[in-house]
C-alpha positions as MATLAB code, in Angstrom:
seq = 'XXXXXXXXXXXXXXXXXXXXXXXXXXXXXXXXXXXXXXXXXXXXXXXXXXXXXXXXXXXXXXXXXXXXXXXXXXXXXXXXXXXXXXXXXXXXXXXXXXXXXXXXXXXXXXXXXXXXXXXXXXXXXXXXXXXXXXXXXXXXXXXXXXXXXXXXXXXXXXXXXXXXXXXXXXXXXXXXXXXXXXXXXXXXXXXXXXXXXXXXXXXXXXXXXXXXXXXXXXXXXXXXXXXXXXX';
ca = [
      19.273    2.600  -46.296;
      19.814   -0.995  -47.391;
      23.508   -0.685  -46.558;
      22.653    0.623  -43.071;
      19.709   -1.692  -42.373;
      21.568   -3.656  -39.685;
      22.517   -0.486  -37.807;
      19.000    0.906  -38.177;
      17.486   -2.303  -36.848;
      19.900   -2.253  -33.904;
      18.911    1.354  -33.121;
      15.245    0.374  -33.342;
      15.728   -2.418  -30.768;
      17.646   -0.110  -28.420;
      14.927    2.557  -28.619;
      12.321   -0.125  -27.911;
      14.207   -1.217  -24.787;
      14.508    2.390  -23.599;
      10.803    2.994  -24.196;
       9.971   -0.126  -22.165;
      12.222    0.973  -19.287;
      10.619    4.413  -19.177;
       7.138    2.835  -19.200;
       8.089    0.490  -16.332;
       9.520    3.396  -14.334;
       6.417    5.553  -14.870;
       4.100    2.690  -13.880;
       6.193    1.921  -10.805;
       6.039    5.561   -9.686;
       2.284    5.688  -10.262;
       1.735    2.500   -8.253;
       4.277    3.497   -5.598;
       5.943    0.182   -6.321;
       8.748   -1.284   -4.239;
      11.394   -3.507   -5.804;
      11.677   -6.814   -3.924;
      14.941   -8.358   -2.808;
      15.736  -10.996   -5.438;
      17.268  -14.280   -4.329;
      17.956  -17.798   -5.566;
      17.656  -19.566   -2.206;
      13.917  -20.160   -2.510;
      12.460  -17.401   -0.340;
       9.261  -15.630   -1.382;
       7.911  -13.082    1.074;
       5.551  -10.645   -0.622;
       4.241   -8.298    2.050;
       1.046   -6.325    1.554;
       1.004   -7.114   -2.168;
      -1.712   -5.546   -4.314;
      -2.807   -6.500   -7.818;
      -2.150   -3.545  -10.186;
      -5.307   -4.071  -12.259;
      -7.523   -4.134   -9.180;
      -5.686   -1.116   -7.777;
      -6.557    0.901  -10.886;
     -10.143   -0.359  -11.037;
     -10.896    0.266   -7.372;
      -8.812    3.379   -6.860;
      -6.381    1.670   -4.525;
      -9.121    0.168   -2.315;
      -7.676   -3.345   -2.465;
      -7.179   -5.857    0.339;
      -3.404   -6.561    0.479;
      -2.204  -10.157    0.297;
       0.666  -11.822    2.128;
       2.374  -14.448   -0.025;
       5.058  -16.354    1.885;
       6.932  -19.414    0.662;
      10.154  -20.984    1.906;
      11.797  -23.411   -0.513;
      14.980  -25.457   -0.389;
      16.631  -25.112   -3.794;
      18.552  -28.356   -3.276;
      16.976  -30.651   -5.910;
      16.938  -33.509   -3.374;
      15.192  -31.437   -0.698;
      12.872  -29.262   -2.730;
       9.854  -27.822   -1.005;
       6.652  -27.763   -3.011;
       3.344  -26.266   -2.049;
      -0.190  -27.541   -2.525;
      -2.772  -24.865   -2.044;
      -6.535  -24.489   -2.209;
      -7.743  -21.129   -3.516;
     -11.540  -21.131   -3.779;
     -12.614  -17.656   -4.821;
      -8.993  -16.744   -5.386;
      -6.966  -14.103   -3.587;
      -5.705  -11.132   -5.516;
      -2.749  -12.200   -7.590;
       0.368  -11.337   -5.532;
       2.669  -11.034   -8.498;
       3.295  -11.301  -12.210;
       5.965  -13.252  -14.052;
       8.315  -11.491  -16.414;
      10.101  -12.916  -19.424;
      13.288  -13.967  -17.627;
      11.359  -16.101  -15.164;
      11.769  -13.942  -12.083;
       8.736  -13.212   -9.957;
       8.332   -9.482   -9.581;
       5.436   -7.502   -8.100;
       4.153   -5.063  -10.691;
       2.330   -3.252   -7.929;
       2.726   -2.005   -4.388;
       4.445   -4.223   -1.842;
       5.933   -3.392    1.500;
       9.635   -2.695    1.865;
      11.639   -5.811    2.651;
       9.667   -8.149    0.382;
      11.601  -11.035   -1.176;
      11.157  -12.709   -4.561;
      12.672  -15.814   -6.175;
      14.336  -16.055   -9.567;
      12.924  -19.024  -11.505;
      14.524  -20.303  -14.711;
      11.295  -21.851  -16.014;
       7.621  -21.133  -15.367;
       5.238  -23.874  -16.569;
       1.464  -23.659  -16.194;
      -1.831  -25.362  -16.963;
      -4.750  -22.980  -16.452;
      -8.215  -23.523  -17.931;
      -9.757  -26.085  -20.288;
      -7.621  -26.879  -23.345;
      -9.683  -29.540  -25.121;
      -9.142  -29.643  -28.873;
     -11.818  -31.088  -31.188;
      -9.529  -30.929  -34.235;
      -6.980  -33.166  -32.517;
      -9.730  -35.355  -31.009;
      -8.621  -34.455  -27.484;
     -11.097  -34.466  -24.608;
     -10.595  -32.264  -21.555;
      -8.932  -35.133  -19.689;
      -6.731  -36.219  -22.624;
      -5.575  -32.653  -23.167;
      -4.879  -32.310  -19.439;
      -2.693  -35.435  -19.459;
      -0.857  -34.326  -22.596;
       0.078  -30.981  -21.058;
       1.058  -32.575  -17.749;
       3.448  -34.920  -19.552;
       4.939  -32.007  -21.482;
       5.524  -30.102  -18.241;
       6.985  -33.200  -16.571;
       9.623  -33.403  -19.308;
      10.711  -29.813  -18.625;
      10.396  -29.924  -14.837;
      13.481  -29.612  -12.665;
      15.160  -27.474  -10.020;
      14.472  -23.720  -10.266;
      11.219  -24.408  -12.163;
       7.880  -23.056  -10.973;
       4.852  -25.171  -11.939;
       1.333  -23.696  -11.701;
      -1.498  -26.243  -11.991;
      -5.162  -25.244  -11.865;
      -7.422  -28.109  -10.695;
      -4.891  -30.914  -11.119;
      -6.445  -34.222  -12.207;
      -9.753  -32.838  -13.492;
     -11.830  -34.288  -16.349;
     -12.295  -37.824  -15.015;
     -13.712  -39.683  -11.999;
     -12.778  -37.904   -8.766;
     -11.000  -40.867   -7.142;
      -8.995  -41.628  -10.292;
      -8.216  -37.960  -10.915;
      -7.045  -37.529   -7.330;
      -4.775  -40.588   -7.529;
      -3.346  -39.300  -10.797;
      -2.810  -35.851   -9.268;
      -0.861  -37.325   -6.336;
       1.279  -39.397   -8.705;
       2.198  -36.308  -10.744;
       2.943  -34.329   -7.575;
       5.297  -37.119   -6.465;
       7.154  -36.920   -9.785;
       7.356  -33.126   -9.762;
       8.700  -33.176   -6.204;
      11.268  -35.826   -7.138;
      12.478  -33.531   -9.910;
      12.956  -30.690   -7.439;
      10.340  -28.360   -8.893;
       8.319  -25.797   -6.967;
       4.609  -26.449   -7.378;
       1.447  -24.433   -6.779;
      -1.792  -26.427   -7.171;
      -5.461  -25.480   -6.831;
      -7.870  -28.305   -6.055;
     -11.294  -29.326   -4.787;
     -10.217  -32.928   -4.070;
     -10.445  -33.739   -0.346;
      -7.867  -36.531   -0.660;
      -5.431  -34.158   -2.303;
      -5.783  -31.817    0.677;
      -4.899  -34.782    2.901;
      -1.795  -35.273    0.725;
      -0.701  -31.803    1.853;
      -0.913  -32.803    5.517;
       0.938  -36.102    5.037;
       4.089  -34.603    3.493;
       6.253  -32.152    5.470;
       7.440  -30.424    2.289;
       3.864  -29.679    1.140;
       1.582  -27.052    2.640;
      -2.153  -26.432    2.355;
      -3.346  -22.843    1.986;
      -6.967  -21.674    1.979;
      -8.699  -18.394    1.228;
     -10.457  -16.918    4.259;
     -14.242  -16.546    4.098;
     -16.623  -14.523    6.219;
     -18.805  -17.175    7.854;
     -21.739  -14.757    8.202;
     -21.813  -13.269    4.694;
     -20.076  -16.232    2.955;
     -17.938  -13.738    1.055;
     -14.186  -14.186    0.538;
     -11.888  -11.979    2.600;
      -9.103  -12.180   -0.022;
      -6.535  -13.215    2.565;
      -4.608  -16.491    2.751;
      -4.712  -18.920    5.672;
      -1.626  -21.115    5.844;
      -1.779  -24.664    7.173;
      -5.525  -25.166    6.566;
      -7.489  -26.537    3.606;
     -10.999  -25.113    4.170;
];
């Protein structure tokens, strides 16, 4: 067996790939999934997308989401997107290992998805007592690390950009980082509660505000996105 260990290991990897493909196919059939049209020109158009976890938990009774995004992949004319997502819509997609955005659930025929080379994210509180990092210090450290890797064909996901310090200072810092990310040609999705950062979205033609719809009577989220508004 020692003499054949390389061949055995190769067979093991091939069988693992086949097992994964069969699992993906079975899940896709169960979810009645539709493969999106992949492109590199910056178009995302996920029609009637449904989160797979919620679909299983609620027996398919899930409000579909429309996730539309037009981007210019020219690094000098890159379109970013600043969005507000209080309550959060159902996640319209998952990200696989090669950086392409694929719906692992049901979407309508004709949906489009973008191929990204890098996906960089800051989600949640990453303070580290052992390294003597506060929430704000950790936030800045990760932002700088992402800035070094940012560039065309990179998707950057930032949850509550500029948090952990005074609101006015955090907002100014958030706008400065957005300027740098846009200069580098990256595609950006940001969640925020800063009013001034929402104004930033209205002042730049390549940035768009998106809000989650709420029922004004019940004050419950409708799980649908409203484009061009911040509240």
